[in-house]
N, C-alpha and C positions, 0 to 999 in steps of 0.2 A: 397068616404069615405075611401076606402082602401088606396088610394094614400096618403091621408092626414095623416092617422095613420102611414103609413110607413115613410113618411117624418118627422113627429114629433119624431118617435122612432129613426131614423137615426140622427136627430139633437141632441137629448138627449145623445145618445151614443158618438157622436162627441165631445160634450161639456165635457163629462166625460173623454174621452181620452186626450183632451187638458189639463184638470186639472191635470191628472196623469203625463203627460209629463212635465208640469211646475214644479210640486213638485219634479220630478227627476232631473230637470235642476238646481234647487236651493238647496244648502245643508242647514243644520240646522243653520249656521251662516249667512244666506241670502247672501252668496257669490255664484256667478255663477260657476258652475262646468262643465268643458268640459273634454273630454277624456284626453287631454294633461295635464291639471291642476290637474285632479283627481289622476293621477299616480305620480305626483311630489309634492304632498302636503307637505310632510316633508321637501323636498328640498327647497321649497319656504319659508317655515317657517324659516329655518336657514338663508336664504338670507335676509329676512326681519329683522331678529334679528341683523345681521351684519350691514345692512344699517342704522337701527335705532341707534345702538350703536355708529356708526361713526358720524351720524347726531347730536347726543347729545353732541359730543365733539366740534362741530363747535361753533363759536361765535353766540350770539343772532342775530346780524345783518345778518350773513350768513343764519341762520335758518329761518329768515323771508322770504327769497326768494326761499326756497327749500321745497318741500314736499318729505320727505324721501321715501315714498312708490313708488315714480316715479323713484327712482334710479335704475340703472342697475348694478348688481354685477357680477364680473368675477374674475378669478385668472390669474395672470401674473407672469412669472419668469423674474426678473430684470437682465438686462445685467450689466456687470462691467462698471463702469463709468456713470451709470444712474444719471440724475439730476432731482431735484425736487425744488419746491418753499417751503420754510418753513413758508410762509405767508409774509415774508419781503424780503428775498433774495434767490438767486439760490444756492443750496447746492448739493454736491455729497453725496450719501448715500451708502458707500461701505459696511456697515454692512449687507445690504440685497442683495448684488450682488450674483447672482446665486440662490437666494431663491425665493420661490413662495410667493406672497403677494396678498391681495385683491385690486382690482381696482373698485371703485364705481364711476359711472358717474351720477351725479345729474343734471337733467335739472333745470334751474332757470327760474324765471318769468321776467327776464331782456329782454328788447326789443333790446338790442345790440347783435351783432353777434361776437363771439360765445356766446351762452346763456346756457352754462353748466359749471359745476365745477367737476373736476376729483380729487378724493381723494384716496391716497394709504394708506392701513392699514395692520398692522401685522396680520397674519392668526391665531396666537395663542391667542393674547390678544385683537384684534380688535381695537387697538390704532392707531391713525393717525401717519403715518411716513412722510407724505409729500403731497403736492398738485401737480397735473399734470400741465404742461405748456400747455396752450390752445392758438392756433393761432387765 
């Protein structure tokens, strides 16, 4: 009888600990929180805002094939003579030479390789300044 009582008590305590652990693992927005993401919450929010702002400037056809939350945001300093696509032709963007710009790498649902779209955006206004050339 004692073994059974101890087993049931341990089982109840274990269930309680698992419940507490799960509630600590999920924040109030039902997003998973890990030590890495918990420390960078405000940084992620600003990244998401930039990715969404850039995504909203894309054509409807481009938006159909991209989920903006999957985009990877980074900053790049453009070299002099950098070339982009403006959607129709290759252009040099001397205005941004030596300046830091956002680079957003959006994966697409295309079956072709490469299956991503690289977009460059102004760091002050989040406006698209060009599209990366993808091999």
